[in-house]
N, CA, C, O and the ligand as a Tripos MOL2 file, in Angstrom:
@<TRIPOS>MOLECULE
protein
  265   263    67     0     0
PROTEIN
NO_CHARGES

@<TRIPOS>ATOM
      1 N           5.3980    9.2380   20.5550 N.3       1 MET1
      2 CA          3.8760    9.6160   20.8540 C.3       1 MET1
      3 C           3.2510    9.9510   19.6490 C.2       1 MET1
      4 O           2.1820    9.4300   19.3320 O.2       1 MET1
      5 N           3.8260   10.7840   18.9430 N.am      2 PHE2
      6 CA          2.9690   11.2350   17.5550 C.3       2 PHE2
      7 C           2.9110   10.0570   16.6860 C.2       2 PHE2
      8 O           1.8860    9.9540   16.0130 O.2       2 PHE2
      9 N           3.8340    9.1210   16.5610 N.am      3 LYS3
     10 CA          3.5130    7.8550   15.9130 C.3       3 LYS3
     11 C           2.2970    7.1720   16.3050 C.2       3 LYS3
     12 O           1.5490    6.6750   15.4630 O.2       3 LYS3
     13 N           2.0720    7.1260   17.5300 N.am      4 ASN4
     14 CA          1.0510    6.3480   18.0870 C.3       4 ASN4
     15 C          -0.4690    6.9490   17.6140 C.2       4 ASN4
     16 O          -1.4580    6.2320   17.4640 O.2       4 ASN4
     17 N          -0.4440    8.2300   17.4400 N.am      5 ILE5
     18 CA         -1.5080    8.9390   16.7740 C.3       5 ILE5
     19 C          -1.7570    8.6990   15.3110 C.2       5 ILE5
     20 O          -2.9030    8.6620   14.8640 O.2       5 ILE5
     21 N          -0.6580    8.5290   14.5430 N.am      6 ILE6
     22 CA         -0.6130    8.6310   13.1170 C.3       6 ILE6
     23 C          -1.1390    7.0380   12.5270 C.2       6 ILE6
     24 O          -1.9310    6.7790   11.6210 O.2       6 ILE6
     25 N          -0.3910    6.1640   13.3880 N.am      7 ALA7
     26 CA         -0.6350    4.5540   13.0730 C.3       7 ALA7
     27 C          -1.8890    4.1900   12.8110 C.2       7 ALA7
     28 O          -2.1330    3.3620   11.9330 O.2       7 ALA7
     29 N          -2.8790    4.7950   13.5810 N.am      8 PRO8
     30 CA         -4.2450    3.9430   13.4310 C.3       8 PRO8
     31 C          -4.8390    4.7500   12.0600 C.2       8 PRO8
     32 O          -5.5620    4.1020   11.3020 O.2       8 PRO8
     33 N          -4.5740    5.9750   11.7880 N.am      9 ILE9
     34 CA         -4.9840    6.6800   10.5500 C.3       9 ILE9
     35 C          -4.4750    5.9390    9.3160 C.2       9 ILE9
     36 O          -5.2030    5.6450    8.3680 O.2       9 ILE9
     37 N          -3.1000    5.6420    9.4000 N.am     10 GLN10
     38 CA         -2.4450    4.9290    8.3590 C.3      10 GLN10
     39 C          -3.2040    3.5640    8.2450 C.2      10 GLN10
     40 O          -3.4890    3.1960    7.1050 O.2      10 GLN10
     41 N          -3.5150    2.8750    9.1680 N.am     11 ALA11
     42 CA         -3.9290    1.5200    9.0790 C.3      11 ALA11
     43 C          -5.2500    1.6810    8.4390 C.2      11 ALA11
     44 O          -5.6270    0.9190    7.5490 O.2      11 ALA11
     45 N          -5.9740    2.6920    8.8940 N.am     12 TRP12
     46 CA         -7.3580    2.7780    8.2240 C.3      12 TRP12
     47 C          -7.3760    3.2860    6.7620 C.2      12 TRP12
     48 O          -8.2240    2.8990    5.9580 O.2      12 TRP12
     49 N          -6.4960    4.0860    6.4870 N.am     13 LEU13
     50 CA         -6.3370    4.5970    4.9770 C.3      13 LEU13
     51 C          -5.9220    3.2260    4.1350 C.2      13 LEU13
     52 O          -6.5460    2.8910    3.1280 O.2      13 LEU13
     53 N          -4.8490    2.5070    4.6360 N.am     14 ILE14
     54 CA         -4.3740    1.2210    3.7260 C.3      14 ILE14
     55 C          -5.7140    0.2020    3.8570 C.2      14 ILE14
     56 O          -5.9610   -0.4500    2.8420 O.2      14 ILE14
     57 N          -6.4800    0.0370    4.8620 N.am     15 SER15
     58 CA         -7.5660   -0.8400    4.7650 C.3      15 SER15
     59 C          -8.6330   -0.3290    3.7290 C.2      15 SER15
     60 O          -9.3220   -1.1730    3.1560 O.2      15 SER15
     61 N          -8.7960    0.9310    3.4730 N.am     16 GLN16
     62 CA         -9.6500    1.4940    2.5270 C.3      16 GLN16
     63 C          -8.8950    1.4800    1.1340 C.2      16 GLN16
     64 O          -9.4580    1.9840    0.1610 O.2      16 GLN16
     65 N          -7.7260    0.9560    1.0210 N.am     17 GLY17
     66 CA         -7.0480    0.6720   -0.2710 C.3      17 GLY17
     67 C          -6.5130    2.1980   -0.7560 C.2      17 GLY17
     68 O          -6.5290    2.5730   -1.9280 O.2      17 GLY17
     69 N          -6.0580    2.9660    0.3370 N.am     18 ARG18
     70 CA         -5.5490    4.3480   -0.0780 C.3      18 ARG18
     71 C          -4.0490    4.3170    0.4970 C.2      18 ARG18
     72 O          -3.6630    3.6070    1.4250 O.2      18 ARG18
     73 N          -3.3180    5.1880   -0.2060 N.am     19 CYS19
     74 CA         -1.7780    5.4940    0.2810 C.3      19 CYS19
     75 C          -1.8460    6.1740    1.7110 C.2      19 CYS19
     76 O          -2.6860    6.9960    2.0750 O.2      19 CYS19
     77 N          -0.8470    5.6910    2.4080 N.am     20 VAL20
     78 CA         -0.9080    6.4760    3.6570 C.3      20 VAL20
     79 C          -0.2220    7.7700    3.5740 C.2      20 VAL20
     80 O          -0.3870    8.5850    4.4820 O.2      20 VAL20
     81 N           0.5490    8.0400    2.5480 N.am     21 GLY21
     82 CA          1.1520    9.4110    2.3950 C.3      21 GLY21
     83 C           0.4200   10.2250    1.6290 C.2      21 GLY21
     84 O           0.7370   11.3970    1.8300 O.2      21 GLY21
     85 N          -0.4770   10.0880    0.7870 N.am     22 CYS22
     86 CA         -1.0750   11.0730   -0.0320 C.3      22 CYS22
     87 C          -2.7210   10.8510   -0.1300 C.2      22 CYS22
     88 O          -3.5010   11.7220   -0.5150 O.2      22 CYS22
     89 N          -3.0520    9.6520    0.2490 N.am     23 GLY23
     90 CA         -4.5670    9.3130    0.3470 C.3      23 GLY23
     91 C          -5.1710    9.0070   -0.9360 C.2      23 GLY23
     92 O          -6.3910    8.9030   -1.0650 O.2      23 GLY23
     93 N          -4.1990    8.8330   -2.0590 N.am     24 MET24
     94 CA         -4.6570    8.4740   -3.3160 C.3      24 MET24
     95 C          -5.1880    6.9060   -3.3670 C.2      24 MET24
     96 O          -4.5660    6.0520   -2.7360 O.2      24 MET24
     97 N          -6.2440    6.5940   -4.0650 N.am     25 PRO25
     98 CA         -6.5630    5.3840   -4.1570 C.3      25 PRO25
     99 C          -5.5790    4.4570   -4.8920 C.2      25 PRO25
    100 O          -5.1670    4.6890   -6.0280 O.2      25 PRO25
    101 N          -5.2470    3.4240   -4.1760 N.am     26 LEU26
    102 CA         -3.9290    2.4570   -4.7550 C.3      26 LEU26
    103 C          -4.2740    1.9270   -6.2180 C.2      26 LEU26
    104 O          -3.4010    1.6770   -7.0500 O.2      26 LEU26
    105 N          -5.7460    1.7700   -6.4580 N.am     27 SER27
    106 CA         -6.0080    1.2570   -7.6410 C.3      27 SER27
    107 C          -5.5350    2.1070   -8.9670 C.2      27 SER27
    108 O          -5.4090    1.6150  -10.0880 O.2      27 SER27
    109 N          -5.2980    3.4890   -8.6130 N.am     28 LYS28
    110 CA         -4.8010    4.3460   -9.6240 C.3      28 LYS28
    111 C          -3.2520    4.3270   -9.7480 C.2      28 LYS28
    112 O          -2.7090    4.9480  -10.6620 O.2      28 LYS28
    113 N          -2.5620    3.6440   -8.8700 N.am     29 GLY29
    114 CA         -1.0070    3.3920   -9.0630 C.3      29 GLY29
    115 C          -0.5660    2.6820  -10.0440 C.2      29 GLY29
    116 O          -1.3010    2.1270  -10.8610 O.2      29 GLY29
    117 N           0.8910    2.6310  -10.0460 N.am     30 LYS30
    118 CA          1.3020    1.6880  -11.1740 C.3      30 LYS30
    119 C           1.3680    0.5030  -10.7160 C.2      30 LYS30
    120 O           1.9300    0.3150   -9.6370 O.2      30 LYS30
    121 N           0.8250   -0.5230  -11.4160 N.am     31 VAL31
    122 CA          0.8430   -2.1070  -10.8460 C.3      31 VAL31
    123 C           1.6660   -2.8550  -11.7970 C.2      31 VAL31
    124 O           1.6190   -2.7760  -13.0250 O.2      31 VAL31
    125 N           2.5770   -3.7410  -10.9320 N.am     32 GLU32
    126 CA          3.2340   -4.7070  -11.6540 C.3      32 GLU32
    127 C           3.2010   -5.9860  -11.0200 C.2      32 GLU32
    128 O           3.3070   -5.9900   -9.7940 O.2      32 GLU32
    129 N           3.0610   -7.1880  -11.6840 N.am     33 PRO33
    130 CA          2.7500   -8.3750  -11.2090 C.3      33 PRO33
    131 C           3.9490   -8.9640  -10.4470 C.2      33 PRO33
    132 O           5.0600   -8.5870  -10.8200 O.2      33 PRO33
    133 N           3.8820   -9.7430   -9.5410 N.am     34 ARG34
    134 CA          4.9270  -10.3440   -8.7320 C.3      34 ARG34
    135 C           4.7520  -11.8920   -9.1730 C.2      34 ARG34
    136 O           3.7420  -12.3270   -9.7260 O.2      34 ARG34
    137 N           5.9330  -12.6770   -8.8300 N.am     35 LYS35
    138 CA          5.9500  -14.0930   -9.0500 C.3      35 LYS35
    139 C           4.9250  -14.6320   -8.2590 C.2      35 LYS35
    140 O           4.1310  -15.3540   -8.8620 O.2      35 LYS35
    141 N           4.7570  -14.4720   -7.1380 N.am     36 ASP36
    142 CA          3.8180  -15.0980   -6.1620 C.3      36 ASP36
    143 C           2.5330  -14.6820   -6.2750 C.2      36 ASP36
    144 O           1.8000  -14.9180   -5.3150 O.2      36 ASP36
    145 N           2.0350  -14.0640   -7.3120 N.am     37 GLY37
    146 CA          0.6970  -13.8070   -7.6480 C.3      37 GLY37
    147 C           0.0470  -12.5840   -6.9720 C.2      37 GLY37
    148 O          -1.1560  -12.3300   -7.0240 O.2      37 GLY37
    149 N           1.0420  -11.8090   -6.2910 N.am     38 THR38
    150 CA          0.6170  -10.6700   -5.6870 C.3      38 THR38
    151 C           0.9790   -9.3030   -6.6990 C.2      38 THR38
    152 O           1.5760   -9.5620   -7.7440 O.2      38 THR38
    153 N           0.7170   -8.2150   -6.4810 N.am     39 GLN39
    154 CA          1.2290   -7.1100   -7.3420 C.3      39 GLN39
    155 C           1.6770   -6.0030   -6.5070 C.2      39 GLN39
    156 O           1.0740   -5.6070   -5.5090 O.2      39 GLN39
    157 N           2.8380   -5.4910   -6.9950 N.am     40 LYS40
    158 CA          3.6380   -4.3660   -6.6200 C.3      40 LYS40
    159 C           2.8150   -3.0880   -7.0350 C.2      40 LYS40
    160 O           2.5460   -2.9910   -8.2320 O.2      40 LYS40
    161 N           2.4760   -2.3030   -6.3600 N.am     41 VAL41
    162 CA          1.6800   -0.9430   -6.5770 C.3      41 VAL41
    163 C           2.6610    0.1040   -6.1650 C.2      41 VAL41
    164 O           3.0510    0.2020   -5.0010 O.2      41 VAL41
    165 N           3.0680    0.9100   -7.1660 N.am     42 THR42
    166 CA          3.7720    2.1840   -6.7110 C.3      42 THR42
    167 C           2.7480    3.3020   -6.9560 C.2      42 THR42
    168 O           2.1850    3.5330   -8.0260 O.2      42 THR42
    169 N           2.5920    3.9740   -5.7710 N.am     43 CYS43
    170 CA          1.9760    5.3630   -5.7790 C.3      43 CYS43
    171 C           2.6980    6.4770   -6.5710 C.2      43 CYS43
    172 O           3.8640    6.3740   -6.9520 O.2      43 CYS43
    173 N           1.8970    7.5640   -6.7900 N.am     44 ARG44
    174 CA          2.3290    8.5260   -7.5270 C.3      44 ARG44
    175 C           3.4480    9.2890   -6.5840 C.2      44 ARG44
    176 O           4.3860    9.9210   -7.0700 O.2      44 ARG44
    177 N           3.2440    9.1570   -5.3200 N.am     45 CYS45
    178 CA          4.0590    9.8670   -4.5630 C.3      45 CYS45
    179 C           5.3590    8.9990   -3.8860 C.2      45 CYS45
    180 O           6.0610    9.3400   -2.9350 O.2      45 CYS45
    181 N           5.4310    7.8350   -4.6570 N.am     46 GLY46
    182 CA          6.7480    7.0010   -4.5460 C.3      46 GLY46
    183 C           6.7510    5.8380   -3.4520 C.2      46 GLY46
    184 O           7.6680    5.0180   -3.3970 O.2      46 GLY46
    185 N           5.5940    5.8270   -2.5360 N.am     47 ARG47
    186 CA          5.5530    4.6740   -1.6530 C.3      47 ARG47
    187 C           4.9670    3.3960   -2.3670 C.2      47 ARG47
    188 O           4.0710    3.4130   -3.2110 O.2      47 ARG47
    189 N           5.5670    2.3830   -1.9290 N.am     48 ILE48
    190 CA          5.3090    1.0280   -2.7840 C.3      48 ILE48
    191 C           4.4930    0.1570   -1.6750 C.2      48 ILE48
    192 O           4.7240    0.1150   -0.4660 O.2      48 ILE48
    193 N           3.6060   -0.4410   -2.3100 N.am     49 TYR49
    194 CA          2.7340   -1.4670   -1.5650 C.3      49 TYR49
    195 C           2.6830   -2.7910   -2.1310 C.2      49 TYR49
    196 O           3.0320   -2.9730   -3.2970 O.2      49 TYR49
    197 N           2.2750   -3.7280   -1.3980 N.am     50 ILE50
    198 CA          1.9290   -4.9820   -2.1060 C.3      50 ILE50
    199 C           0.5140   -5.2920   -1.9180 C.2      50 ILE50
    200 O          -0.0500   -5.2140   -0.8270 O.2      50 ILE50
    201 N          -0.1580   -5.7170   -3.2310 N.am     51 HIS51
    202 CA         -1.5750   -5.9710   -3.1800 C.3      51 HIS51
    203 C          -1.8150   -7.2560   -3.4410 C.2      51 HIS51
    204 O          -1.2880   -7.8040   -4.4090 O.2      51 HIS51
    205 N          -2.6790   -7.9280   -2.5690 N.am     52 THR52
    206 CA         -3.0930   -9.3700   -2.8230 C.3      52 THR52
    207 C          -4.4040   -9.4950   -3.1840 C.2      52 THR52
    208 O          -5.3280   -9.2650   -2.4040 O.2      52 THR52
    209 N          -4.5650   -9.8970   -4.4870 N.am     53 PRO53
    210 CA         -5.8380   -9.6120   -5.3030 C.3      53 PRO53
    211 C          -6.8210  -10.6120   -4.5750 C.2      53 PRO53
    212 O          -8.0060  -10.3410   -4.3790 O.2      53 PRO53
    213 N          -6.2510  -11.7270   -4.2160 N.am     54 LYS54
    214 CA         -7.2770  -12.7770   -3.5760 C.3      54 LYS54
    215 C          -8.0730  -12.3400   -2.4930 C.2      54 LYS54
    216 O          -9.2760  -12.5510   -2.3390 O.2      54 LYS54
    217 N          -7.1590  -11.5920   -1.6140 N.am     55 LEU55
    218 CA         -7.6800  -10.9520   -0.4240 C.3      55 LEU55
    219 C          -8.0880   -9.5860   -0.4220 C.2      55 LEU55
    220 O          -8.5990   -9.0620    0.5670 O.2      55 LEU55
    221 N          -7.8500   -8.9100   -1.6460 N.am     56 LYS56
    222 CA         -8.1390   -7.6460   -1.8900 C.3      56 LYS56
    223 C          -7.5360   -6.8150   -0.9180 C.2      56 LYS56
    224 O          -8.0860   -5.7710   -0.5680 O.2      56 LYS56
    225 N          -6.5070   -7.1690   -0.4760 N.am     57 LYS57
    226 CA         -5.8420   -6.4210    0.7470 C.3      57 LYS57
    227 C          -4.5520   -5.7490    0.2950 C.2      57 LYS57
    228 O          -3.7940   -6.3590   -0.4590 O.2      57 LYS57
    229 N          -4.2410   -4.4100    0.7580 N.am     58 TYR58
    230 CA         -3.0390   -3.7260    0.6660 C.3      58 TYR58
    231 C          -2.1370   -3.7890    1.8490 C.2      58 TYR58
    232 O          -2.6340   -3.9030    2.9690 O.2      58 TYR58
    233 N          -0.7860   -3.7210    1.6750 N.am     59 ARG59
    234 CA          0.1700   -3.4440    2.8380 C.3      59 ARG59
    235 C           1.1950   -2.8860    2.3540 C.2      59 ARG59
    236 O           1.4270   -2.9960    1.1510 O.2      59 ARG59
    237 N           2.0950   -2.1090    3.2590 N.am     60 ARG60
    238 CA          3.1800   -1.5850    2.8150 C.3      60 ARG60
    239 C           4.3180   -2.5990    2.2590 C.2      60 ARG60
    240 O           4.4490   -3.6020    2.9600 O.2      60 ARG60
    241 N           5.0840   -2.5240    1.2330 N.am     61 ALA61
    242 CA          5.9790   -3.2220    0.9300 C.3      61 ALA61
    243 C           7.2970   -3.3800    1.8820 C.2      61 ALA61
    244 O           7.7460   -2.3880    2.4570 O.2      61 ALA61
    245 N           7.8750   -4.6140    2.0190 N.am     62 LEU62
    246 CA          9.0690   -4.5350    2.9470 C.3      62 LEU62
    247 C          10.1590   -4.2970    2.0940 C.2      62 LEU62
    248 O          10.1580   -4.5760    0.8950 O.2      62 LEU62
    249 N          11.2930   -3.6700    2.8410 N.am     63 PHE63
    250 CA         12.4000   -3.1650    2.1900 C.3      63 PHE63
    251 C          13.0430   -4.1530    1.1340 C.2      63 PHE63
    252 O          13.4640   -3.7790    0.0400 O.2      63 PHE63
    253 N          13.0660   -5.2450    1.5160 N.am     64 GLU64
    254 CA         13.6070   -6.2670    0.4970 C.3      64 GLU64
    255 C          12.6120   -6.6510   -0.7340 C.2      64 GLU64
    256 O          12.9490   -7.4370   -1.6200 O.2      64 GLU64
    257 N          11.4330   -6.0490   -0.6890 N.am     65 GLU65
    258 CA         10.6120   -6.3590   -1.9460 C.3      65 GLU65
    259 C          10.6200   -5.1280   -2.8630 C.2      65 GLU65
    260 O           9.9940   -5.1230   -3.9230 O.2      65 GLU65
    261 N          11.4160   -3.9790   -2.3850 N.am     66 ILE66
    262 CA         11.3430   -2.8080   -3.3080 C.3      66 ILE66
    263 C          12.3310   -2.9640   -4.4240 C.2      66 ILE66
    264 O          12.4230   -2.0970   -5.2920 O.2      66 ILE66
    265 ZN          0.8860    8.2220   -2.2510 Zn       67 ZN67
@<TRIPOS>BOND
     1     1     2 1
     2     2     3 1
     3     3     4 2
     4     3     5 am
     5     5     6 1
     6     6     7 1
     7     7     8 2
     8     7     9 am
     9     9    10 1
    10    10    11 1
    11    11    12 2
    12    11    13 am
    13    13    14 1
    14    14    15 1
    15    15    16 2
    16    15    17 am
    17    17    18 1
    18    18    19 1
    19    19    20 2
    20    19    21 am
    21    21    22 1
    22    22    23 1
    23    23    24 2
    24    23    25 am
    25    25    26 1
    26    26    27 1
    27    27    28 2
    28    27    29 am
    29    29    30 1
    30    30    31 1
    31    31    32 2
    32    31    33 am
    33    33    34 1
    34    34    35 1
    35    35    36 2
    36    35    37 am
    37    37    38 1
    38    38    39 1
    39    39    40 2
    40    39    41 am
    41    41    42 1
    42    42    43 1
    43    43    44 2
    44    43    45 am
    45    45    46 1
    46    46    47 1
    47    47    48 2
    48    47    49 am
    49    49    50 1
    50    50    51 1
    51    51    52 2
    52    51    53 am
    53    53    54 1
    54    54    55 1
    55    55    56 2
    56    55    57 am
    57    57    58 1
    58    58    59 1
    59    59    60 2
    60    59    61 am
    61    61    62 1
    62    62    63 1
    63    63    64 2
    64    63    65 am
    65    65    66 1
    66    66    67 1
    67    67    68 2
    68    67    69 am
    69    69    70 1
    70    70    71 1
    71    71    72 2
    72    71    73 am
    73    73    74 1
    74    74    75 1
    75    75    76 2
    76    75    77 am
    77    77    78 1
    78    78    79 1
    79    79    80 2
    80    79    81 am
    81    81    82 1
    82    82    83 1
    83    83    84 2
    84    83    85 am
    85    85    86 1
    86    86    87 1
    87    87    88 2
    88    87    89 am
    89    89    90 1
    90    90    91 1
    91    91    92 2
    92    91    93 am
    93    93    94 1
    94    94    95 1
    95    95    96 2
    96    95    97 am
    97    97    98 1
    98    98    99 1
    99    99   100 2
   100    99   101 am
   101   101   102 1
   102   102   103 1
   103   103   104 2
   104   103   105 am
   105   105   106 1
   106   106   107 1
   107   107   108 2
   108   107   109 am
   109   109   110 1
   110   110   111 1
   111   111   112 2
   112   111   113 am
   113   113   114 1
   114   114   115 1
   115   115   116 2
   116   115   117 am
   117   117   118 1
   118   118   119 1
   119   119   120 2
   120   119   121 am
   121   121   122 1
   122   122   123 1
   123   123   124 2
   124   123   125 am
   125   125   126 1
   126   126   127 1
   127   127   128 2
   128   127   129 am
   129   129   130 1
   130   130   131 1
   131   131   132 2
   132   131   133 am
   133   133   134 1
   134   134   135 1
   135   135   136 2
   136   135   137 am
   137   137   138 1
   138   138   139 1
   139   139   140 2
   140   139   141 am
   141   141   142 1
   142   142   143 1
   143   143   144 2
   144   143   145 am
   145   145   146 1
   146   146   147 1
   147   147   148 2
   148   147   149 am
   149   149   150 1
   150   150   151 1
   151   151   152 2
   152   151   153 am
   153   153   154 1
   154   154   155 1
   155   155   156 2
   156   155   157 am
   157   157   158 1
   158   158   159 1
   159   159   160 2
   160   159   161 am
   161   161   162 1
   162   162   163 1
   163   163   164 2
   164   163   165 am
   165   165   166 1
   166   166   167 1
   167   167   168 2
   168   167   169 am
   169   169   170 1
   170   170   171 1
   171   171   172 2
   172   171   173 am
   173   173   174 1
   174   174   175 1
   175   175   176 2
   176   175   177 am
   177   177   178 1
   178   178   179 1
   179   179   180 2
   180   179   181 am
   181   181   182 1
   182   182   183 1
   183   183   184 2
   184   183   185 am
   185   185   186 1
   186   186   187 1
   187   187   188 2
   188   187   189 am
   189   189   190 1
   190   190   191 1
   191   191   192 2
   192   191   193 am
   193   193   194 1
   194   194   195 1
   195   195   196 2
   196   195   197 am
   197   197   198 1
   198   198   199 1
   199   199   200 2
   200   199   201 am
   201   201   202 1
   202   202   203 1
   203   203   204 2
   204   203   205 am
   205   205   206 1
   206   206   207 1
   207   207   208 2
   208   207   209 am
   209   209   210 1
   210   210   211 1
   211   211   212 2
   212   211   213 am
   213   213   214 1
   214   214   215 1
   215   215   216 2
   216   215   217 am
   217   217   218 1
   218   218   219 1
   219   219   220 2
   220   219   221 am
   221   221   222 1
   222   222   223 1
   223   223   224 2
   224   223   225 am
   225   225   226 1
   226   226   227 1
   227   227   228 2
   228   227   229 am
   229   229   230 1
   230   230   231 1
   231   231   232 2
   232   231   233 am
   233   233   234 1
   234   234   235 1
   235   235   236 2
   236   235   237 am
   237   237   238 1
   238   238   239 1
   239   239   240 2
   240   239   241 am
   241   241   242 1
   242   242   243 1
   243   243   244 2
   244   243   245 am
   245   245   246 1
   246   246   247 1
   247   247   248 2
   248   247   249 am
   249   249   250 1
   250   250   251 1
   251   251   252 2
   252   251   253 am
   253   253   254 1
   254   254   255 1
   255   255   256 2
   256   255   257 am
   257   257   258 1
   258   258   259 1
   259   259   260 2
   260   259   261 am
   261   261   262 1
   262   262   263 1
   263   263   264 2
@<TRIPOS>SUBSTRUCTURE
     1 MET1         2 RESIDUE 1 A MET
     2 PHE2         6 RESIDUE 1 A PHE
     3 LYS3        10 RESIDUE 1 A LYS
     4 ASN4        14 RESIDUE 1 A ASN
     5 ILE5        18 RESIDUE 1 A ILE
     6 ILE6        22 RESIDUE 1 A ILE
     7 ALA7        26 RESIDUE 1 A ALA
     8 PRO8        30 RESIDUE 1 A PRO
     9 ILE9        34 RESIDUE 1 A ILE
    10 GLN10       38 RESIDUE 1 A GLN
    11 ALA11       42 RESIDUE 1 A ALA
    12 TRP12       46 RESIDUE 1 A TRP
    13 LEU13       50 RESIDUE 1 A LEU
    14 ILE14       54 RESIDUE 1 A ILE
    15 SER15       58 RESIDUE 1 A SER
    16 GLN16       62 RESIDUE 1 A GLN
    17 GLY17       66 RESIDUE 1 A GLY
    18 ARG18       70 RESIDUE 1 A ARG
    19 CYS19       74 RESIDUE 1 A CYS
    20 VAL20       78 RESIDUE 1 A VAL
    21 GLY21       82 RESIDUE 1 A GLY
    22 CYS22       86 RESIDUE 1 A CYS
    23 GLY23       90 RESIDUE 1 A GLY
    24 MET24       94 RESIDUE 1 A MET
    25 PRO25       98 RESIDUE 1 A PRO
    26 LEU26      102 RESIDUE 1 A LEU
    27 SER27      106 RESIDUE 1 A SER
    28 LYS28      110 RESIDUE 1 A LYS
    29 GLY29      114 RESIDUE 1 A GLY
    30 LYS30      118 RESIDUE 1 A LYS
    31 VAL31      122 RESIDUE 1 A VAL
    32 GLU32      126 RESIDUE 1 A GLU
    33 PRO33      130 RESIDUE 1 A PRO
    34 ARG34      134 RESIDUE 1 A ARG
    35 LYS35      138 RESIDUE 1 A LYS
    36 ASP36      142 RESIDUE 1 A ASP
    37 GLY37      146 RESIDUE 1 A GLY
    38 THR38      150 RESIDUE 1 A THR
    39 GLN39      154 RESIDUE 1 A GLN
    40 LYS40      158 RESIDUE 1 A LYS
    41 VAL41      162 RESIDUE 1 A VAL
    42 THR42      166 RESIDUE 1 A THR
    43 CYS43      170 RESIDUE 1 A CYS
    44 ARG44      174 RESIDUE 1 A ARG
    45 CYS45      178 RESIDUE 1 A CYS
    46 GLY46      182 RESIDUE 1 A GLY
    47 ARG47      186 RESIDUE 1 A ARG
    48 ILE48      190 RESIDUE 1 A ILE
    49 TYR49      194 RESIDUE 1 A TYR
    50 ILE50      198 RESIDUE 1 A ILE
    51 HIS51      202 RESIDUE 1 A HIS
    52 THR52      206 RESIDUE 1 A THR
    53 PRO53      210 RESIDUE 1 A PRO
    54 LYS54      214 RESIDUE 1 A LYS
    55 LEU55      218 RESIDUE 1 A LEU
    56 LYS56      222 RESIDUE 1 A LYS
    57 LYS57      226 RESIDUE 1 A LYS
    58 TYR58      230 RESIDUE 1 A TYR
    59 ARG59      234 RESIDUE 1 A ARG
    60 ARG60      238 RESIDUE 1 A ARG
    61 ALA61      242 RESIDUE 1 A ALA
    62 LEU62      246 RESIDUE 1 A LEU
    63 PHE63      250 RESIDUE 1 A PHE
    64 GLU64      254 RESIDUE 1 A GLU
    65 GLU65      258 RESIDUE 1 A GLU
    66 ILE66      262 RESIDUE 1 A ILE
    67 ZN67       265 GROUP 0 **** ****
């Protein structure tokens, strides 16, 4: 039940290009280019995201992408 309340907030944060954990703009994270043209972004809190510059979109990295 708790998760159902948190999920929309996290979805909103990530749509704003912010970390779901600490709210920091992901543009300030550590960026590493990936082979497929996307970027791996590591937040200062250790959460890892995938940025697609073409779409200007962030998403949480999958386990196998870390
Ligand atoms: Zn963070």
